[in-house]
N, C-alpha and C positions, 0 to 999 in steps of 0.2 A: 648455670648449675643445674644440675637434676637431681632428683631421688635423694640420696644418702647424703649427697655433698650439700644440697641446699640445707639440709636440716643440720648439719654439722655447722656450717657457716652461721645459721641463725643462732645456734647455741654458743657458740665463740664469740659472736656479737653481742648476747646477753651477758656473758662473762667480762667483756671488755667494759660495758657499760657499770658494771658492778665495780670494777677495779677502778675506772676513771672517776666515779663518784666519789671515791676517796680522797681526802685532801692530801694524803701521804704519797700518792701515786702524780707524779708529771708525766701528762699526757703528752706533751710534745717529747720528752726524752723516750716514753714508751714508744711513741711512732717511730723513732730511730731505731730501736733496737729491733722492733718488728720489720721495718725495711730492712735491716741488716742479715736477719734471719731469712726473709724473702730472697734476698742475693745469693744467700749460701745454698737453700735448697732448689733455686733456681739452677745454678751451676752443677750441683753434686745430683745427677738423676738418680744414681744407685740409691744413695742415701734416702732420696725422696720416695723411692719404691719400698725401701724397707720399712721407713715409718707410717706407710699408709697399705701395707699388705694385711688384708684382712684374716689372713692364715695365721697371724702373728698376734702374741696374748697382747692384749690392749696397755697393761700395765707395765709389760716389759719395754713396748715402745716408749711409753711415756719416760720412761727411766732411761733409755738411751738417748732420748732428746735432752733430758736433763744434763746427763754425763758431757755431751758433745758440746753443749752452750755453756757449761761450767759456770765459769765467774765472766764471761762475754758479754752475758746480759743481767740485768736485774731480777730479784727473785721472783717478782709479778709477771715479767716476760716470758720468763722461764716456765711459772706455773701455766699461764696461756697457752703457750705452746704444747706443753705437755697435755693439756686440757683437748688440744686441737687433734693430736695424735691418737689420742685413745678412740676419738670418734670415726665411723667409719666413711669412707670416701670412696665415691663413684669411678674416680679415675685420681690416679697419683698429682697430675699436675694442678687439679681442684686445690689441693691444700696450697700451694703455692698462690693462688689466685686469691684463696681466702685471707692469707697472711696480707697480702697487698692492700685487700680491701681493710683491714682490720689497721693496717700503719696509716692508710689514708684518713680513717675515721677518727683513729687517736688525733692526729692533727687537726682535724676538723673541729674535734672535743676541745683541745686547747683553745682554738678560737672562739668556739662559743664560752667557755669559762671564762675568757679574757671579754667576753662582749664584742668580740670582733667577726663572728660569723657574717653577718650581713656584708661586712666589708669584704670578706673572702672571697664570698660568692658573687659579687660585683666583680672584682679584679679576675678571677676566673673567666668571667664571661667576657670581660673587656680585652683580656690576653688573648682569648679565642678570636675575637673579632681582629685585633691588631694582626695576629698569624694570618689569618684568612685574606686580609688586604695586602700582602707583603709575600709575594712569592720569593724574594732574595731571604727573609727572615726564615720563613718556612723551610727554606733549602738547606740554611745554614744550621738549623736546630735538628733536622733528620739526616744530615749527611752522615752515611754510616762511616767514612773515612775520617771524620772528625773525631779528636779525642775528647773523652769524658771531661776532662778538665777545660777543652776548649769550650766548650757547650756550656759547662758550668760558669765559667769567666764571662760568656755572652750574656747569660741570664743575669749573673750579679749586676752586669753594666745595666741590664734593662730593668730590673726589678730592684735591685738592692736599695734602701732606703724609699723607695717608693710604693712598696707594696707590703702587706701584712707578712710577717715571718713564715705562718703557716702557708701562706699563698706561695712564696718563694720555695719552700720545702717541696710542697704537692707537684709543682711545676718543672721544679729540677729533678725530682725523681721520674716523672714521667718522660722527659726529655732524654736523660742519661739513662734509663733503663726502662724503654718502652716494652720490651717483653712481648714484641709483637703487635701491638696497638698502634693505630695511626696518632698524630698528635692530637687531628680533630676528634676522633672518638675518645681518646683519654680524656680531654678536656671536657668532654660532654659528660662522660662518667663521673668525673670529679664534681661537677655542678650538680648533677642528678643526687650524689652522695651528699653533698652540702645540704640541700634542700631535704632531704630525709632527716636530718637531724632535728628539724623543725616539724618533722610531718607534712611538710608542704610539698605541692607540685610547683614546677618550673614553667613559668608561660614566658616564651621569648616575644617581645612587642617590638615590632618596626613602625615608626611613624614618620611621617612626612616632617614634622616639627617637634620638638620637644613637649611632651604633655606636662600638664600644670599638676600642681598635687591634689587639687579635687578631681582631675579626670584620672589620674593614677589610682587613687581612691576607689572612686565608682568602678573603674574597669576591674580593680582586684575583686572588690566585693562582688560584682557580678560573674565574675569567672569563679570564685569560691562557692557560690551558690549553684552554679551550673556542674560543677564537677565533686561537688562535697568535701572540697579539702583545702586548707589555705594554700594560698598562691604567692609565690615569690615573682615579681616581675623583673625579667632581664630587659632592659630599656636599651633601644637602639633607634638612632635615627638615621632615615633614607629620603632625602628629597625627592626620589623618584615614586614613592608612594603617595601619589597625588590625592590629596584631600582625605585621606583616611589611615588605617593602620592593617598590619598585618600580624597575628597572633598566632603563635604554634605553640600547643600543649603537648608533649608526646609527640606523635605520628600526626595529629589531627592539626590543620591548617585553617585558621577562620580568617576569611578577608572580608574587608568592610570598613565603613567608616564609623567612628567611636559611636554617635550616637545611635546609628543603626543598629550595632551590636548590643549595646546597652539595652536598647528597647526590645529587641528580638529577645533578649536574655529574660526580660521581665514577662514577656508573652509566654515564654517558655515553662516559667515558673508557675503563671496564674493557670496556666493549661489554656 
């Protein structure tokens, strides 16, 4: 998103945070409601254009949104959507993309409130690794001819009772309503969104053997100092990484042994 849409999303996220700070608002239920509104506006292109038309009065658009949603969603969800349509959007589809981000954020907030955000982060990463390692599974989950219920059933068999409820909801929405996203890019976006809940960056760490707790701590501390932000480590094991590790932070890839990288990090910090 650019320009007005980016500002509108930032404002909506602030309102969402304020809502979910209240103990009277169930973040998980709010996520489901926002996802339903996302699906509605994704289908109804004409309605989406009316609600984002800069030539229309902002309050009139907010009232229209309230009337259309009626009793289908809770008061907090209707208030949030009404506030969003008051804002200016660079293009109409940005409103739907923003609603999708808010739905995912609400689910992650529910996990955070339950003390399970770390688990969700790790499960999203692991699920991505499982999908990338199985062409058959990826084909089944991305098959355009497969029904939503079939994909949902497959995910329940894979994740049901084995993953956090938020993880299952997030992955199910991504698979059944990808909205043009690839499965891989969608999972990556969810992982980044989860990290943002803690104002942390994500480092994908691939090592030849599992890292010990002291090694993970040292690596996390070194990366946090290098990048100036807290770092969440997504850990993977690949025997082909002989004698070292591979670290990816965003688009940057660092190759080298653990000891060499930490020593180098120390040199860079001290100048």
